[in-house]
Structures are given as structure tokens and as C-alpha cells.
N, C-alpha and C positions, 0 to 999 in steps of 0.2 A: 492419907495425904501423899505418901510416897508413891502409891499406885496411880494417883491422879497426875503426879509429876511425870512418871514414866509414860503414861498414856499421852500426855501433852507433848512430851519429847518425841514420842513415836510418830504422832501426827505431824509435828514440825519436820521431822526427818523425811517422812513420806512425801510431804509437799515439796521439800527441797529436791528429793530424788526425781519427782515428776517434773519439776521445773527445769532441772538440769537435763533430763531426757528430752524435754521439749526443745530446749536450746540446741542440743546436739542435732536433733532431727531437723530443726529449722535451718541450722547452719549447713547441714548436708544438702538440704533442698536448694539452698542458695548456691552452693558449689556446683551441684548438678545443673542448675540453671545457667551458671556462668560458663560451664563447659559447652552447653548447647549454644550459648551466645557466641562463643569463640568459633565453634564449628560454622555458624552462619555468617559471622562478620569477619573472621580471620584473626590473626595474631595481634593486630594493632588495635583491637577493640578497646574503647575507653570505658571508664567506670560508669559514665553517663549512659553509654550504649548498652552496657551489661545490665544496668538497672532497668532500662527501658525494655530490653528483650525479656527480662524476667517478669516485669510488671510490678516493680516496687520502686520506691524512691531511693536515691543514692544514700539518703540518711539511714535507711534500713540496712544497706550494705555496710556502712561504717559502724553500725551498732554491733555487727558480728565480726567485722574484720578491721584491723587497725588502719590499713592502707592497701594499696594495690599489691605491694610486695607480700603482705600477709595473705591476701586472696590468692595470689599466684602460688604461694607455698601450699595452701590448702588444696588447690587444683592438682598440683603434682602429687600430693599425698593421697588424694582420692583416686587419681589415676593409677598410682602404684598399688594401692591396697585393693582396688576393685577389679583391675584389669591386668596390669603387667605381672605382678607377683602370682596371682592365681593362674594366669596363662602359662607362666614358666613352671610353676609347680605341677600343673597337669602334664606338660611336656616331659618333665624329668621323671615322672612316675610311669611313663609308658614302657611296656615290655618289648622294646625294640632291640635289634642287633646294634652293634657298635656304630657302624657308619650311618644307619638309618636314624639312630637316636641323635648322633652328632648333628646331622642335617636338620632334624626336626627341632632341636633346641635352638639352633641358629635361625631357622625359618620363623619360629614362633616369636622370637625377640624382634626380628626385623619387621615382620608383618604387624605385630602389635603396635609398634611405633608408626609404621607406614599407614596404618588404618586411622590414625589420629594425628595427621600432620599439623593441623593448625593449633590444637591444644598443646602439642609438644613444642612447637615453635614459640607459642605464647609463653610457656614456662621458661624455655631456654633463653629468651630475650631478657629475662629478669636475672639480675646478678646478686640478689640478696643472699646473705649467709645462711639464712634459714632454709631457703630453697635448695641451696647446695647441700645442706645437711640431709634433707629429705632424699635427694638423689643418691647421696653416698649411702644412706641407710638402706634404700631399696637395692642398690648394687650389692651391699654386704649380705642382705637376706638371700638374694639369688645366688651369690657366690657360695654361701654356706650350704644352700640346698644342693648346688652342683657338687660341692665337695663331699657331701654325704653320699650322693649317688656314685661318684668316682671311687670313694673309699670302699663302698660295699662291693662294687664290681671288681675292683683291683684285689681286694682281700680274698675274694672267691678264687682268684687265679694265683694267689700267693705272691703278688707283686709287692715291691717296696712302697710304702705309703707315705714316706717322708715329705714328698713334694706336692701332695694332693692339694693343700690349701693354696699355696701360691699359684699352682696351675689353674685352679678354679677362678681365682681373682683375675689372672691374666686373660682367660677366655672371656669372662664377663666384661672386663674393662675394655678388651680389644673389640669385641662385638659392639659394645655400647658406643665407643668412640667412632668406629667405622660407620655405624648406622647414623649417628648424629651428623657426621660430616656429609654423608650421602644425602640425608634429608634436607640439609641446608643448601646443597648444590648437587642435585641428582644428575650424574653423567652416565648412568646405566639404569637398567630396570631393577626392580626389587629382586627378581629371580636371579639375575646376573650377580648381584651383590651377595645373595645367599650362597650361590655356587662358589664364589671366590672365598668367602669366609669359611665355608665348609671345607674347601680344599686346604686351607691353612690349618684349621683346627684338627681335621682328620690326620693330616700329615704329621702334625706335632704329636698327636696321641699315638700314632703308629711308632714313631721314634721312641717314645717313652716305653711302650710295651716291648720293643726290641731289646732294650737293656734292662727289662724287668723293673723299671721305675727306679733303678739304682743310680744315684749320683756318682758313686765311686766307679761303677762299671762304665758309665758314660764318659767320665774323665779319663779313664785308662785306655779307651779305644781310640784308634786314629780317626781323624775327621777330614778325609780328603774332600775337595770340592766336588760336587756332583757333576757327572759327565752329561753334557747335553745329548739328547736322544739322537740327533743327526750325526754327531761325532762318534757316538757308540756304534751306530750303524756303519759309518764309514770305516772305522777301525776293524769291524768284524768282517769286512770284505777282503 
């Protein structure tokens, strides 16, 4: 009798797992279809249009997503998990010199977002708390990956590691916000944006290395305003 109960329970658990897996796969298929619909129709696509593009009824969408906010959050999560985070992880693992790595990390973030402008704008047009959490989670994952890389490289050179985590968050947050602003109102090319962001990030990293990463050494040093190049040339004459 006990064996029969265990067998029956195992069959039930197996069916539950298969049904759960089916739901996950179906939900992912609908998310991927939504992303394609956004690419074709733009950020203002409606639920009716999404359903029509996928080839299902709107009822089917609402069977898997509570509302458009829920679908928007799922789109952001899918984009982060399948595109943004893997792309950044690949860039961070490259065996490049300091400047080349700094530029590549910046380039990959900007280009990943620039390559999907409508899905990105679709997500950012939604102000739900759950969507904001997904964005914050993805930024945290990327910042932690960046911190691991910075810590490893700085430790090899015997630098102070105390500021690694806030530096990583500042770089990720700064690049994310600048890219977001640019995508909503592009006043320069993507390559120009990458150049300017690389300029800032590399200059900051050089300054950190010059003081060995030490907060105490940085605070103890004088900080005169930088001299403009043409004034330096004039004074040298």
C-alpha cells in the first residue's frame, strides 16, 4: 500500500513538473513574440496588437500575464537575462588591456541597448514598481560582475580595494543613465557617445590608479584645477 502511494505521488509530482515546465516555456514563447511585435510596431504597441502579431487571442495573454505592466516586466527580465547580462559578462571576461577593456565594456552596454531601441523604450515607458526592480536587479548583477573584475586586476597590482564596489556601481549607473538619456533623445551617434563615456571612465580609473586606490592618499594630495592645454602651451612659451 505504501509503495502504491509513493508511486502515485511520484506520478502526480511528475505531471506537476511537466505542466509547470510547459507553462514556463509557453510564457517565454509569448514574451519572445511580444518582443518581435514591439520591434515591428514600436513602443506604443497595444495588447490587442501584440496578441494579433503573435497569433493568439488577448485572453491567452491575460492567462499568463496579469496586465500590460506584468508583460512589460517580463519583457525587461527576458532582455536582461538573455541579452544584456550575457553580453556584459562576455565583455568583462575578455583578456584586454585596461583602456581597451574599458572601451569594450562601455561599447557593449551602449550597443546592446542601441540594437533594441523599441523594446527598450517600450519597457522604460512603463513605470511599474516590478519593472523598476528588474532594472535594478540587472544593474546590480552587472555592477557585481564589474566589481569582481576590478578587484581581481587591482589586487594583482597591490592596489587598495576599499572603493571597488561603489566605483563599479557608479560606472554601471552612469553608463546606464547616459545611454537611457541618449536613446530617448539622440543628439550624437552611438560611437560618439561611446567615446565620451570611455573618456570619462578611463580618466577616472587613471586617477584611481595614480593614488593606488587609496582614499587617504587621495584626500592628502592637493587638487588644483586642471590647466587648459592652450594655457599650458602659452605659459611654456
